[in-house]
N, C-alpha and C positions, 0 to 999 in steps of 0.2 A: 326428775326426769319421768315424762309422760308415760301413759300406760301404751300408744301407741312408736313410741320413739324406743321403749322396751323391749318393743316385739319384735319391731325392723333391727334392735343390735342384736336380737337372741338371732333371729334368722340370719344376718350377716354372719355369726358367730358360726350356724353351721355350715354356712358356705366356705369361711375360713378352714375348719376341719375336712372340709373335703377334697381343699386346694392342697392343705396340707398332705392328706394322703396321694394324690395323685401327683403333686411336686415328688414325694417320695419316690413314688414309685419310678419316676422318669430315670434319676440317676442312680438308684440302688445298685445298679447293674455295676456302677464304676468302683465302688469301694471292693466287691464280692467275685471281680471277674477272677481272679489268684487264685481262690476257692471254688468257685464254678468250674473252673477247668481242671484243678486237681480233683474235684469229685466225679465228674462226667468222664474224666480221661480224653481231656481235647486240649488244644492248643488254644493260647491266651486269646489269640487274635480270632480263634472259631467263637468262644466266648463272648468275644467284642462285638460279635451280630447281636446280641440282646442288645444295644443300644443302637444301632443301626436299625434295625430292623423295625423298633418301637420308634424309631425317630421316623423311619417312614408310614408307619401307620399312622402318625398323627398328621404328616404332610398332606397324605392322601385322604383323612378319616375328617380332618376339619373341614375344609370346603364343601365334600362332598355333602355328608352327614349333616350341615349347616344348612343347606339347602333344601334335603329332603325332609327335614323336621321340622321347616317353619310351622306349620297348621296344629301341631301337636302341644298341649297345654307344657307350660315350661315347668310346671311342678312336675306332673307325671316324666317328662322327660327327664327332667334332674335325678328321680328315685331309678328309672330305669338306667340310667346310666352308672348311677352308682353299683346297681344289682352286676352291669356286665364289668365292671371295676373287680367287684370282689370275685365275679366268676373268675376273671383272666387270673387274678393272682393266685387265687386257692386252685388253679391249674398249674402254675408257676411254681408253688411252694410242693406238689405233690409230683412234679416233674419227674422223671428219670431217665431220660434222656433230653440230647440237647435241641430234636426235633420237638417235642413236645412243650418245650422252655420258648422256643421261640414262636411258637402258636399264640401261648400263653401272654406273650409278652405284645405279637400283634392284638390280640382283643383286648386288653388293659389300655393300648393306644388309642385304639377307637373311642375309647370313651373319654378317655384326655384330648383329644381333639376337639369333641363338641362342648364338653365341661368347659374349656378354655373360651371357645366362642359364644356359651349364653350366660354362662357365670355374670361376667359383667354387666350385661342387660339387665339382668333379676336383679342382681346387686344395686345398679342404680337405680333401678324401679321400688325397690324396699322403701326408699328417703324421697324428702322433698328436693326439687330441682339443685336448690343451691346448698345440698350435702350432698350429691351425687359423684363427685370426685373421691371426696373422705371415704362414701361407700365403699367404692371399686378397691380405695387403698387397702381397708379392712380385707376385704377377700383375697389381694394379694400379698397380705401379709401372711397366709398360710403357705402360699407359695417360697415364700422368703422365710420361712422360719424350717420350712424343709427344707430349704437348699443347706441351711446353717446347723441347724441338728439331726435331720430325717437322716440324710447319706450318713453322715459319721455313727448315728447313732447304731443304725441300720448293719453298716459294715463293722460295727463291734459287736453286735449281736449275733452276729455271722461267724464274726470268729469265735467268739466261744461258745455257740450251739449250732455251727454248721448252716450254709447260707440258706437254707430252706425257711428256720427259724426267723429270716429279716423278711420274706413275702409274707410270713403265716403272720409277722404283727402288723405288718399291710393292711393284710385283711381283715383284723380286730380293728384297726381304726379308721375301714370303708365301713364295716357294719354300724360303728359308731355312729358315722359321716351319716350315714342310712337314716337311723334311727332320729336324729336330731332335725334332718332336711323334712322328714315323715311329721315331725310334730311342730317344729319350729315356723318353716316356709310356709306362708300364706299359699291357700290354693288359687285364688282371685287373679292371678299374674297375666299380664296381657301375653296374645301368641305372637311367636316372632311375625316379620314381615317381610315377606316374600318378593325379593329382588328380580324384574325383569330382565330378561334374559340377554337383551341389547345390552342394558348396562352391566352386567358379569363379563360382556362380550369385550367391554371398552377395557375392561380392567384387565385383561389380559393380551389387548392389542397395541394397549399404548404405551409407547419406546419408556418415555418417562417412569412410569408405574415399575415398568420391567427391570428397567435401571435399577428402580430402590430397592426391590425383591430380590437382584442379583447382589446388592451391595447387604441385604441383609443376611443373606445363605453365606457368602462369604467371610463377612466380618465377623459374625457372631459362631459359625461353621469351625473357623481356624482353629481357633482355641480346643475344638475335640477335637483335633490331630495329636494333642500331646492328654486331654483332659481325660479322654476316653481311657488311656493308658497309664494313666498319674500312679496307679497303686503299684504295677509292677515296676515304673520306672524310679519311683522313692523308694523301692525295695532292693530293687537288682542295680542299678546305678548309683544312687546316691547312698545307699548301704544301712537305710532305716529297718529296723524289727518291724514287722508287720502291725506288730501291735502301735506300735508308734504313728502308723498310717493313719488309724480313725481320725486322731489327734489332729496331723496335718490337715485331714479334710474338714476338720471342724474350724480349724484358724482360715482355711481357703472358706470355707460356707460365711464367715465373718468379714472376710474380705468381700465378696461378692454382693453382702448386704450393704456394708458401707460405700461400695462405687455404683449399687443402684440409686440410693438417696441422690449421690453425685450425680450421676448421670440424669437422672429427671432435673436437677436444677439448672444443671450446665445445658439442657438441649431445651430451655423454658422459650428461649430468643431467636435465636439462629439456627435451628438443631444441623444443619449440615455443616457449619461452621467447627461446632464441638465436636460432631462422629468425624469430619478427616484428623481432629489432634489425636480423639480416642484411641481410632485404629491405626494412629503410627506409631502412638505409644506404645500398644499392645504388639502392633508387628517386630516392635526393638525388643520387647522384653522375651519375648517367645523367643528371638533371635539371642539374647543372652542366656537364655535359659541350656541352650546348647552348651556353652562352656561351663557354668555355672553348676548343672546336675550333678556331674560327680562328689562335688562338695558339699557338706550337709547344710554350714550355716549359711552360705551363699545362694546355696538350693533353696532353703525355706525363704529365704526376703525373697528370691526372684519369683518363686508360685506365690508367694502373698501378692506381689504387685500383677501378678497373670491374674488372680482372683478378682482383685479390684477392678481391672481391667474388662475382665470376661463378659459381664453382664451389663455395663456402665453404659453400654449404647444401646440398649434394648429400650426403653422409654423413648429415645428420641429417633431410632426407628419406626416404632410408632406412631409418631406425634407426624413423622414428616408424611409416611404413606396416606396415614388421614389427609392430612392436607393437600395431598396430590390428587386422590379421591372427590375430594370438595370442590376440585378444582378441574379434574376431568371426567370425573364419573358419578358424578353427585349422589345417583340414586343407587350408589352400591359401595357407600360407605362401612355398612357391617360387614360385607361380604369381603370388602379390602383388606380389614382387620384379621379377618380367617383367612385369607391367601398370605398375609404377611407370617401368621402364625405358622402354618405350612413352610413357608420360606426360613423362617427360624430353624424348622425341624426338617428339612432338607438340607441345610448346612450341617446339624449334628449328623445327619447318615451319610454326607460326603466324608465330612471329617472324621468320623469314626471309621467308616470302610478306609480310608486313605489311610489314618495310622495306622490299622492292621496289617496293609500290604508294605508299609515302611518297616514295621515291627518285623515283619516275615523276612523282607529282603535285602533289609538295611541296617538293621538291630533299633533297640528303643529310645536311643540318645538323638537319634535323625528325626524324631515325630516333632522335636521341638523345631528345627530350623524350617522343617514344610510346612508346619503351620503359620509358620511366621510368611512364607513365601504366599500362601492362601489370603491371609490378614492383609499384604501388601495389595494384593488385589484388590481388594475394597477401598484400599486408601485410594489407589489408582480412580477407581469406579467413582468414588464419593469426589474427588478432586471434578471430575465430567460434570456428575450433577449441580456441585457448588458453582461452577462456573455457567451451567442452564438456569438456574435460581438468579445468579446477577445480572444474567441477560436480559430474562424476563422481567427483572426491576427496574435495568435501566429502561427496558422498552414502555413498560407503564408511567415511569415519570417522563418520557418522552411524549407521550400520548394527554398525559394531565397537564403539562404546561402550557 
């Protein structure tokens, strides 16, 4: 291994540690909801706002802050982001009431949105062009590992030492990531490229792109109607002990990691075809959970398949949005990716909020079929988008003939 290769690998490792910290903090509340609710003497649905407001922070933070910080050195921006991340999670760990905790979650979310926007470009710039996809996948490994291990380990830690201990552990990882970025990420990275306003306007006025963003929000967000309240559902409806919930979240995380790999391969050629079947299966699995949740074994099997399909759509959705941006707003490709990250998080916010309303007014068991209805909306929109793609292909063939 050459010295340059070794340096770039170590820099990618620093980014992966940052991604692990940020990925863990996004979903850590899911495992801790009952503990936060008990300790702060609030309802589980009020505690659920820690998921909703975090997602809204990412939704608005990603595109806005990406546009505002294009002239800032990438390394400087990366270090500032980690400082904001550490501050947000430190405030969460020290929170004495729900107001402070929600403010802390929004602060952390602002660093998350911008990190997701710039980390991929930093990773790609660290290596030669023929290794860019691999470099980005190394960085994203941190997020995958966070989903598999960070959330269940944080949940376990919270159950043993109190929910604040989980946020304290995230702060420690954030400090390690900050030090790693400071030492290992090179200083001479290029600055971001400013996207002209007219190109940004194209993004939010083009019907095809808006349709894709709606598919992202509904298809990805539908699962969060259930996932946000998975811990209380497993405990109160399925009858699992709270200690077992951390193990089930680990199994769920492993299913997500497997699904992510399958989703990437399935969406390589015709993303809309793959997405149509993924969403149809996810809607069916969520509907089935309504009937299997009260039975332990059946609930576990259904939740494994729910995890398998939950993030399977992510690669396909990102690829499809970039394809559309190349076609309809070629100057705004990077911003299109940031807006799609915002759409993912808008879906999480809508799903988590809807799950809270359903839990309060109808009961936990109903989150499953309501989530299925939301994902079914994505099935219908995907069918429409696929029909438009097929029409475009026919027109291109006719013009070429």
